[in-house]
N, C-alpha and C positions, 0 to 999 in steps of 0.2 A: 561647149560639150553639148552632145548630143544626146536627144532626148527617143530614146526607144521607145515604140508603141507595138503593143499589139493589139490584136482583134481577129475575129474570123469573117472567115471569107463569107461571101453569099454562097458558094458552092459546098463551105462546108451548112453551112445557116438551111441552106436548102433541104440536103440532106439529112442530117437533125428533123426538120421537118417529116420529112416523106417517112424518114423510121417511125414516128410515134403517128402519123395518118393509118401506118400497113397496121403499128398495134391496134389503134383502136376500132378500125372495121373488125382487123380478125377477131376481138372481144365481143364487141358487137354480133357477126355474126352464131358464136359460142353460145352467145347468152338467150339469142332467140333461139335458138336451136334444142337448147335444156328449160325454157320455159316449154316447148312444141311436145315435146319429150314428156315433161311434168303433165298439161293438157292430158296429151293421150293416155298415161296413165290412171288419171282421174278419170278418165272414158273407161277406161278398162274395169274399173272399179265399180262405177255407176253402174254399167251393162250385168256386173255380176249381181249388185245388188238387186236390179232390178228383177233382173232372173227370181234371183232366191224368192222374194215379195210375191212373183206370177207364180210362182209352182205351191208357195201355203196361199196363196187366191186359193188357186187349182185344186188344192186338199180341202179347201172349205167349203167353196160351193160347187163343188163337181165339173167347173168351167173356168177360162180365160175372160177377163173382161173383152165384153164386143165393144169396139166405139159406134158411138152412138150418134154418128153423123153429127160433128160440131165441127172440123179441120177446116179449116178455111185456106192452107198455109199447100195439104198434098190433094185431098181430098175429103168424101164425108165418108169415107170408112176409116179413117185414120183418124188417133191422136198422135202431138207431135207438140215435140215441145217449143216451137215456133210460135206456136198461137195458144188463143185459151184454150182450145180443146185438153194439153194435156193439165190443166187444172179439173174436167171432170176422170181423166185416166188419173189423176192424185187422191181423186176424190174415191174412187171404184178401190182404191188401197190404202186408204184409209184405215188405220189400226193394226197394218202388216206392215209397213214400213214407216218411218217418221215426217221422211221430205220423199217427195219421189224428186231424181235429180235433174237438173238441164246440164247439158251443156256448157262447157265450163266456158266456152266465149259467148254465150249466149247471144247466138245472132236471130236480130227477131226477122220476124218468119222462116227462120233457117226448117232445110228441109234436106234431110243427107242425103234424099237420094240425086240430087244438084251436084255437080258437082262444084266446090269452092264452097258452099253451103254446109253449116255446121250447125248438128241438131238431134234431139232421137225420133226415133217413128217407132211409132207399136200399131201392130195390125193382127186382124184377125176375124178371117173370109170363108168364105167359099171357094179353099184353095186345096192342096195336098191332098183332094180326094178327102175331107176331113170339112165337118159343118161349124161358123164361126161357132167360138169357144173350147172349142176341141182344136185347137193350133193355135199358135203364135209369129209371128216375125217383132224383131226388135232390129233395125238398121241404126246405121249410124257411119260414124268418118273422121279418121285417123287423120293431123298435118303431117307427122314426121314418122309413125310406125306404119309399117307394110299389116295390108288390109287382113284381117280376119274371116272366116266364116264358119259356123256350125252348127250343126244340125242335128236332132234330136229325137229319134222315132222317121221310119220312113215316109216321106212325100214323095208319092208312084207319081200321082197326077195332079196336072197341072200345077207345076212346083212355083215355088217366089222366092226369091233371093237372090240365084246367079244371077240373074239381068242386071241386080241392083250393085253387085260386087263386080261382072263385067263392066260399069259404070265409074267405077272407084269405091266405092261404099261395102262397109262390113257389117254383119249382119248374126245375129242369130236365130234359129227355127227351130219351135218344140214342138212335134207332134205327139199327141197321145194316140 
């Protein structure tokens, strides 16, 4: 008597492996995109919380915080979450906000003015026809969401923000 044996052919095995690989890659891509969208949602919430804290600070003090020359990432006129200047910024907002947020990727030396770098940056200087403390600019970057720009108040002289927007960053600007 003859015994019959059955087995998978090499073509069948290669087809199954290819299908599994395609499913694994598509799952990884979807998961990575979902993580980036979640971080972008956190960034939007962080900026919203910073805006509320800054408006409360202005209400209490009659001016926004003025950077004190401590940022080594951008320049001395900025606070940035990529270096120790953010601690100084946090100190200014003590009692108004529990914790000043940092970018979810926590990029070391994160400078949102540069492509591919994630962090938050705050500026208040001689722009928009205003003196320091009477306006501010928050700059940040999204990974997966569309850029945003928001301006509250008129920035008529020497505007700042659109140059960063043209380079892929988002911003929130408030002028009193």
